[in-house]
C-alpha positions as CSV (number, residue, x, y, z in Angstrom):
1,X,0.0,0.0,0.0
2,X,1.5,3.4,-1.0
3,X,1.9,5.8,1.8
4,X,1.0,9.5,1.9
5,X,4.7,10.5,1.8
6,X,5.5,8.2,-1.1
7,X,2.5,9.5,-3.1
8,X,3.5,13.2,-2.4
9,X,7.2,12.5,-3.4
10,X,6.2,10.8,-6.7
11,X,3.5,13.4,-7.4
12,X,6.1,16.2,-7.0
13,X,8.6,14.3,-9.1
14,X,6.0,13.7,-11.8
15,X,4.9,17.3,-11.9
16,X,8.3,18.9,-11.9
17,X,10.0,16.5,-14.4
18,X,7.1,16.4,-16.8
19,X,7.9,19.9,-17.8
20,X,11.5,20.4,-16.9
21,X,13.9,18.9,-19.4
22,X,15.2,16.2,-17.1
23,X,12.9,13.1,-17.9
24,X,9.9,12.3,-15.7
25,X,10.1,8.5,-16.5
26,X,13.8,8.5,-15.7
27,X,13.5,10.2,-12.4
28,X,10.5,8.1,-11.4
29,X,12.6,4.9,-12.2
30,X,15.5,6.3,-10.1
31,X,13.2,7.3,-7.2
32,X,11.7,3.8,-7.1
33,X,15.1,2.2,-7.0
34,X,16.6,4.6,-4.5
35,X,13.7,4.7,-2.0
36,X,12.2,1.3,-2.8
37,X,8.8,2.9,-3.7
38,X,6.3,0.8,-5.6
39,X,4.2,3.1,-7.9
40,X,3.1,0.4,-10.3
41,X,-0.7,0.9,-9.9
42,X,-3.1,2.2,-12.4
43,X,-5.0,4.7,-10.3
44,X,-1.9,6.6,-9.3
45,X,-0.5,6.7,-12.8
46,X,-3.7,8.1,-14.3
47,X,-4.2,10.6,-11.4
48,X,-0.7,12.2,-11.7
49,X,-0.9,12.3,-15.5
50,X,-4.3,14.0,-15.3
51,X,-2.8,16.5,-12.8
52,X,0.0,17.5,-15.2
53,X,-2.5,17.9,-18.0
54,X,-4.7,20.1,-15.8
55,X,-1.7,22.2,-14.8
56,X,-0.8,22.8,-18.5
57,X,-4.4,23.8,-19.3
58,X,-4.4,26.3,-16.4
59,X,-1.1,27.8,-17.5
60,X,-2.2,28.1,-21.2
61,X,-5.9,28.7,-20.5
62,X,-6.1,31.9,-22.6
63,X,-4.2,30.4,-25.5
64,X,-6.3,27.2,-25.4
65,X,-9.5,29.2,-25.2
66,X,-8.4,31.3,-28.2
67,X,-7.7,28.1,-30.2
68,X,-11.1,26.6,-29.3
69,X,-12.9,29.8,-30.4
70,X,-11.0,30.0,-33.6
71,X,-11.6,26.3,-34.4
72,X,-15.4,26.6,-33.9
73,X,-15.6,29.4,-36.4
74,X,-15.4,26.5,-38.9
75,X,-13.1,28.2,-41.3
76,X,-9.4,28.0,-42.0
77,X,-7.7,30.7,-39.8
78,X,-4.6,31.1,-37.7
79,X,-6.1,29.0,-34.9
80,X,-7.1,26.1,-37.2
81,X,-3.6,26.2,-38.8
82,X,-2.0,25.9,-35.3
83,X,-4.2,23.0,-34.3
84,X,-3.4,21.2,-37.6
85,X,0.3,21.6,-36.8
86,X,-0.3,20.1,-33.4
87,X,-2.2,17.3,-35.1
88,X,0.7,16.7,-37.5
89,X,3.2,16.6,-34.6
90,X,1.2,13.8,-33.0
91,X,1.4,11.4,-35.9
92,X,4.8,9.9,-35.0
93,X,3.8,9.2,-31.3
94,X,0.5,7.7,-32.5
95,X,2.5,5.3,-34.8
96,X,4.8,4.3,-31.9
97,X,1.8,3.9,-29.5
98,X,-0.1,1.6,-31.9
99,X,2.7,-0.5,-33.4
100,X,5.6,-0.4,-30.9
101,X,3.8,-0.2,-27.5
102,X,5.0,-3.7,-26.3
103,X,8.6,-3.0,-27.3
104,X,8.5,0.4,-25.5
105,X,7.1,-1.3,-22.3
106,X,10.0,-3.8,-22.4
107,X,12.5,-1.0,-22.6
108,X,10.8,0.7,-19.6
109,X,11.6,-2.5,-17.6
110,X,15.3,-2.2,-18.5
111,X,16.2,-0.3,-15.3
112,X,18.7,2.4,-14.4
113,X,21.3,1.6,-17.0
114,X,19.1,2.6,-20.0
115,X,17.8,5.6,-18.0
116,X,21.4,6.8,-17.3
117,X,22.4,6.5,-21.0
118,X,19.4,8.4,-22.2
119,X,19.9,11.1,-19.6
120,X,23.4,11.7,-21.0
121,X,21.9,11.8,-24.5
122,X,19.4,14.4,-23.2
123,X,22.3,16.4,-21.8
124,X,24.1,16.4,-25.2
125,X,20.9,17.5,-27.0
126,X,20.2,20.3,-24.5
127,X,23.8,21.5,-24.7
128,X,23.8,21.5,-28.5
129,X,20.5,23.4,-28.8
130,X,21.7,26.0,-26.3
131,X,24.9,26.5,-28.3
132,X,23.0,26.8,-31.6
133,X,20.6,29.3,-30.1
134,X,23.3,31.5,-28.6
135,X,25.3,31.4,-31.8
136,X,22.4,32.6,-33.8
137,X,21.7,35.4,-31.3
138,X,25.3,36.5,-31.4
139,X,25.3,36.7,-35.1
140,X,22.0,38.7,-35.1
141,X,23.6,41.1,-32.5
142,X,20.6,43.3,-31.9
143,X,19.3,41.6,-28.7
144,X,16.0,40.7,-30.3
145,X,14.5,37.2,-30.3
146,X,15.3,35.5,-33.6
147,X,13.8,32.5,-35.3
148,X,10.7,31.4,-37.0
149,X,7.3,30.1,-36.1
150,X,6.6,26.4,-36.1
151,X,5.7,25.3,-39.6
152,X,4.4,21.9,-40.8
153,X,8.0,20.6,-41.5
154,X,9.1,21.6,-38.0
155,X,5.9,20.1,-36.5
156,X,6.6,16.6,-38.0
157,X,10.3,16.8,-37.0
158,X,9.4,17.8,-33.5
159,X,6.8,15.0,-33.5
160,X,9.4,12.5,-34.4
161,X,11.6,13.7,-31.6
162,X,8.7,13.3,-29.2
163,X,8.1,9.7,-30.3
164,X,11.8,8.9,-29.7
165,X,11.5,10.5,-26.3
166,X,9.3,7.7,-25.1
167,X,12.6,6.0,-24.1
168,X,13.0,6.2,-20.3
169,X,15.6,8.9,-19.4
170,X,15.1,10.8,-22.7
171,X,13.3,14.0,-21.6
172,X,10.1,14.7,-23.7
173,X,10.1,18.4,-23.1
174,X,13.8,18.7,-23.4
175,X,13.9,16.7,-26.6
176,X,11.1,18.5,-28.3
177,X,12.2,22.0,-27.2
178,X,15.8,21.3,-28.2
179,X,14.8,19.9,-31.6
180,X,12.7,22.9,-32.3
181,X,15.4,25.3,-31.3
182,X,17.9,23.4,-33.5
183,X,15.4,23.7,-36.4
184,X,15.5,27.5,-35.9
185,X,12.1,28.0,-34.2
186,X,12.1,31.0,-32.0
187,X,12.2,30.3,-28.2
188,X,8.8,31.7,-27.2
189,X,7.0,29.8,-29.9
190,X,8.8,26.6,-29.1
191,X,8.0,26.7,-25.4
192,X,4.3,27.0,-26.1
193,X,4.1,24.4,-28.9
194,X,6.1,21.9,-26.9
195,X,3.7,22.0,-23.9
196,X,0.5,22.1,-26.0
197,X,1.4,19.3,-28.3
198,X,1.7,16.8,-25.4
199,X,-1.8,17.4,-24.0
200,X,-3.6,14.9,-26.3
201,X,-0.9,12.1,-26.1
202,X,-1.0,12.3,-22.2
203,X,-4.8,12.3,-22.2
204,X,-4.8,9.4,-24.7
205,X,-2.3,7.4,-22.6
206,X,-4.3,8.0,-19.5
207,X,-7.5,6.9,-21.2
208,X,-6.0,3.7,-22.6
209,X,-4.7,2.9,-19.1
210,X,-8.1,3.6,-17.7
211,X,-10.0,1.3,-20.1
212,X,-7.3,-1.3,-19.9
213,X,-7.5,-1.9,-16.2
214,X,-9.4,-1.4,-13.0
215,X,-9.5,2.2,-12.0
216,X,-10.3,1.5,-8.3
217,X,-8.2,2.9,-5.5
218,X,-8.6,-0.2,-3.4
219,X,-8.0,-2.6,-6.2
220,X,-4.8,-0.9,-7.2
221,X,-3.2,-0.8,-3.8
222,X,-3.7,2.9,-2.9
223,X,-6.3,4.6,-0.7
224,X,-8.2,7.7,-1.6
225,X,-6.1,10.0,0.7
226,X,-2.6,9.3,-0.8
227,X,-4.2,9.3,-4.3
228,X,-5.6,12.8,-3.8
229,X,-2.3,13.9,-2.2
230,X,-0.3,12.6,-5.2
231,X,-2.7,14.4,-7.6
232,X,-2.4,17.7,-5.7
233,X,1.4,17.5,-5.5
234,X,1.7,16.7,-9.2
235,X,-0.7,19.6,-10.1
236,X,1.1,22.3,-8.0
237,X,4.6,21.2,-9.0
238,X,3.5,20.8,-12.6
239,X,2.0,24.3,-12.6
240,X,5.2,25.9,-11.2
241,X,7.5,23.9,-13.5
242,X,5.5,24.8,-16.6
243,X,5.6,28.5,-15.8
244,X,9.3,28.3,-14.9
245,X,10.2,26.4,-18.0
246,X,8.6,28.9,-20.3
247,X,10.8,31.7,-18.9
248,X,13.9,29.4,-19.0
249,X,13.4,28.6,-22.7
250,X,12.9,32.3,-23.5
251,X,16.3,33.0,-21.9
252,X,17.9,30.0,-23.5
253,X,19.5,28.7,-20.3
254,X,19.1,25.0,-21.1
255,X,22.8,24.3,-20.5
256,X,22.2,24.2,-16.7
257,X,19.7,21.3,-17.2
258,X,22.2,19.6,-19.4
259,X,24.8,19.6,-16.6
260,X,22.2,18.2,-14.2
261,X,21.1,15.5,-16.7
262,X,24.7,14.5,-17.3
263,X,25.3,14.1,-13.5
264,X,22.0,12.2,-13.0
265,X,22.9,10.0,-15.9
266,X,26.3,9.1,-14.5
267,X,24.7,8.4,-11.1
268,X,22.1,6.2,-12.7
269,X,24.8,4.2,-14.5
270,X,26.8,3.8,-11.3
271,X,23.7,2.6,-9.5
272,X,23.0,0.0,-12.2
273,X,26.4,-1.5,-12.1
274,X,27.0,-1.5,-8.3
């Protein structure tokens, strides 16, 4: 039976690492190995994923409402175009979810070694995107934000990056944001697109988990109190992390997260071999 403290710890970890470029799946794997926490129950997984989705909706509520209003005008406009780009970005993750789900689940059971390697890959990707962004800004030399909006080509490339980031330890937000920046997308546009494009996949994953098992607190080894505590912890930490990450991307300071991911990756590899 999961305790209140374990639920809060995992909820905070889920909320923070879902949006910060440090890999939520990787950190949850490490937390379970270090603290001996068992989080393998359906109710908790669905609850914390729902909490992170809700925190994203709250942060981007004005943008989401504007997209909804534009869509229901039933004509091709800027909002419809943006939603179509989000739809295009979800095609690769849909293919992975339909055809490679069992293979991905096997990888998730590989333990800390795979997590460590992928965290180091995340660190390299973040460092390179930070370098490329700063280089372009230095060449521009006027202090203004440079780059382009997300186009359909960038949307599919970022979507492919997101589908690869299902690997444990490879940060979804870090991979998608870094890929967009490397493609030349401006920082403010990439931060928003990265967080909005994940809403439907997370909701879809939670729905599949829900219909594929028993969503009952008692049946899944967690009582209502810890379940609610985990949800609230994930929502609050997710809300703060999402707001914080938007500002960080705009300032292009991803290199600090790269250093953290590299250190966490090395720690994970050491834990796996010791």
